[in-house]
C-alpha positions as CSV (number, residue, x, y, z in Angstrom):
1,M,13.3,-16.2,4.3
2,S,14.4,-17.5,7.7
3,N,11.3,-17.6,10.0
4,Y,8.6,-16.9,7.4
5,K,6.7,-19.7,5.9
6,V,5.5,-18.8,2.4
7,N,2.9,-21.6,2.4
8,D,1.4,-20.7,5.7
9,S,-2.1,-19.9,4.4
10,A,-3.4,-18.8,7.8
11,N,-0.9,-15.9,7.9
12,S,-0.6,-15.0,4.2
13,F,-3.2,-12.2,4.0
14,N,-1.4,-9.0,4.7
15,S,1.6,-10.9,6.0
16,P,5.0,-9.3,6.0
17,F,5.8,-11.1,2.8
18,E,2.7,-9.8,1.0
19,V,3.0,-6.3,2.3
20,G,6.7,-6.3,1.5
21,L,5.9,-7.5,-2.0
22,R,3.5,-4.6,-2.5
23,M,6.2,-2.2,-1.3
24,L,8.6,-3.6,-4.0
25,I,5.9,-3.0,-6.6
26,I,5.5,0.6,-5.5
27,L,9.2,1.2,-5.4
28,A,9.7,-0.5,-8.8
29,V,7.3,1.8,-10.6
30,T,9.2,4.8,-9.2
31,P,12.8,3.7,-9.5
32,Q,14.3,7.2,-9.1
33,E,12.2,7.9,-6.0
34,K,12.6,7.2,-2.3
35,F,9.7,7.2,0.1
36,D,9.5,7.3,3.9
37,L,7.4,4.7,5.8
38,Q,4.3,7.0,6.2
39,R,4.1,7.6,2.5
40,L,4.4,3.9,1.8
41,I,1.6,3.2,4.3
42,Y,-0.6,5.7,2.5
43,Y,0.3,4.4,-1.0
44,D,-0.2,0.8,0.1
45,Y,-3.8,1.6,1.2
46,L,-4.5,3.7,-1.9
47,V,-3.1,1.0,-4.3
48,L,-5.6,-1.5,-2.9
49,H,-8.5,1.0,-2.6
50,T,-8.0,3.4,-5.6
51,N,-11.8,4.2,-5.7
52,D,-11.3,5.9,-2.4
53,V,-9.2,8.6,-4.1
54,G,-12.5,9.9,-5.5
55,V,-11.6,10.6,-9.1
56,E,-13.2,9.1,-12.2
57,S,-9.8,8.4,-13.7
58,S,-8.8,6.0,-11.0
59,P,-8.4,2.3,-11.8
60,V,-10.7,-0.1,-10.1
61,S,-9.9,-0.9,-6.5
62,I,-8.2,-4.3,-6.1
63,H,-9.7,-5.1,-2.6
64,P,-13.4,-4.7,-1.9
65,D,-15.0,-1.7,-0.1
66,T,-15.3,-3.3,3.3
67,P,-16.7,-1.5,6.3
68,N,-14.1,0.4,8.3
69,R,-11.4,-0.4,5.8
70,S,-9.7,2.9,6.6
71,G,-8.5,1.2,9.8
72,E,-6.0,-0.6,7.6
73,I,-3.9,2.6,7.5
74,I,-3.6,2.6,11.3
75,V,-2.7,-1.1,11.8
76,R,-0.4,-1.5,8.9
77,R,2.8,0.1,10.3
78,Q,4.3,-2.8,12.2
79,V,3.6,-5.4,9.4
80,M,5.0,-3.0,6.8
81,Q,8.2,-2.5,8.8
82,Q,8.5,-6.3,9.0
83,G,7.9,-6.6,5.3
84,L,10.4,-3.9,4.4
85,K,13.0,-5.6,6.7
86,L,12.3,-8.9,5.0
87,M,12.7,-7.5,1.5
88,N,15.9,-5.6,2.5
89,S,17.3,-8.9,4.0
90,K,17.2,-10.3,0.4
91,N,18.6,-7.0,-1.1
92,L,15.4,-6.4,-2.9
93,L,15.2,-2.8,-1.7
94,N,17.5,-0.1,-0.3
95,I,17.2,1.6,3.0
96,I,18.5,5.2,2.9
97,Y,19.5,7.0,6.1
98,D,20.0,10.8,5.5
99,E,19.1,14.2,7.0
100,N,15.4,13.6,6.2
101,G,15.3,10.3,8.2
102,I,14.8,6.8,6.9
103,S,13.4,6.2,3.4
104,Y,13.2,3.3,1.0
105,S,14.0,2.8,-2.7
106,S,14.2,0.1,-5.2
107,S,17.5,-1.8,-5.6
108,V,19.1,-3.3,-8.7
109,L,17.3,-6.6,-7.8
110,T,13.8,-5.2,-7.4
111,Q,12.6,-5.3,-11.0
112,P,14.3,-8.6,-12.0
113,F,12.7,-10.2,-9.0
114,L,9.2,-8.7,-9.8
115,D,9.6,-9.8,-13.5
116,L,9.2,-13.4,-12.2
117,F,5.5,-12.7,-11.3
118,E,2.8,-13.2,-14.0
119,S,-0.5,-13.3,-12.2
120,D,-3.5,-11.0,-12.9
121,Y,-3.3,-9.8,-9.2
122,Y,0.3,-8.7,-9.8
123,R,-0.6,-6.8,-13.0
124,K,-3.4,-5.0,-11.1
125,L,-1.1,-4.1,-8.3
126,K,1.4,-2.7,-10.7
127,K,-1.2,-0.8,-12.7
128,N,-2.7,0.7,-9.5
129,A,0.8,1.5,-8.0
130,L,1.8,3.3,-11.1
131,W,-1.5,5.3,-11.1
132,V,-1.3,6.2,-7.3
133,T,2.4,7.2,-7.4
134,R,1.8,9.4,-10.5
135,Y,-1.4,10.9,-9.1
136,F,0.2,11.8,-5.7
137,S,3.7,12.6,-7.0
138,G,3.2,16.3,-6.6
139,Y,1.8,16.0,-3.0
140,S,4.2,17.0,-0.2
141,E,4.2,14.9,2.9
142,T,1.9,17.4,4.6
143,E,-0.5,17.5,1.6
144,L,-0.7,13.7,1.4
145,K,-1.3,13.5,5.1
146,S,-4.0,16.2,4.9
147,F,-5.7,14.4,2.0
148,V,-5.8,11.1,4.0
149,E,-7.0,12.8,7.2
150,K,-9.7,14.7,5.3
151,N,-11.1,11.5,3.7
152,I,-10.3,8.7,6.1
153,G,-13.7,9.1,7.8
154,N,-15.5,8.4,4.5
155,W,-13.5,5.2,3.7
156,G,-15.7,2.5,4.9
157,G,-18.0,5.0,6.7
158,E,-20.7,4.5,4.0
159,F,-21.5,1.2,5.6
160,M,-22.1,2.8,9.0
161,Y,-24.5,5.2,7.4
162,E,-26.3,2.4,5.6
163,A,-26.5,0.3,8.8
164,F,-28.0,3.4,10.6
165,I,-30.6,3.9,7.8
166,R,-31.6,0.2,8.0
167,S,-31.9,0.3,11.7
168,V,-34.2,3.3,11.6
169,A,-36.3,1.8,8.8
170,D,-36.8,-1.4,10.7
């Protein structure tokens, strides 16, 4: 992994390696599918914050409901591109160039590589990725974008409302 230090704890949270690994999980649970970067950005957020989908059947969110968490969607593009590039450099995913633009899919090495992971965190990511990709599989690009745009103001916004109520009550 040329310039990336796996043991660099200061840069491990949402690093290109971690984000790239989550992309492999999303692609592995949908081996016949290909996704563009924007769908992967949405899926990555939703895999971590499944409660934000707003349905009872969703699995528990992996990451906590932090204030302004919806900003993750906006800032994730560059690190995701780096993560996808890193995983592609190891032949762990395919990049497809066609009339629809650039998309990504799993490679023959994706699942064998992921089979090496055994942690609870990995199992939760896989479970949530499977749920998210199934739940949103029927959504077109426009419908998924509309869903996110309609709800993004609520994701983390409950903390702003609570802070406002507390400031008024004090």
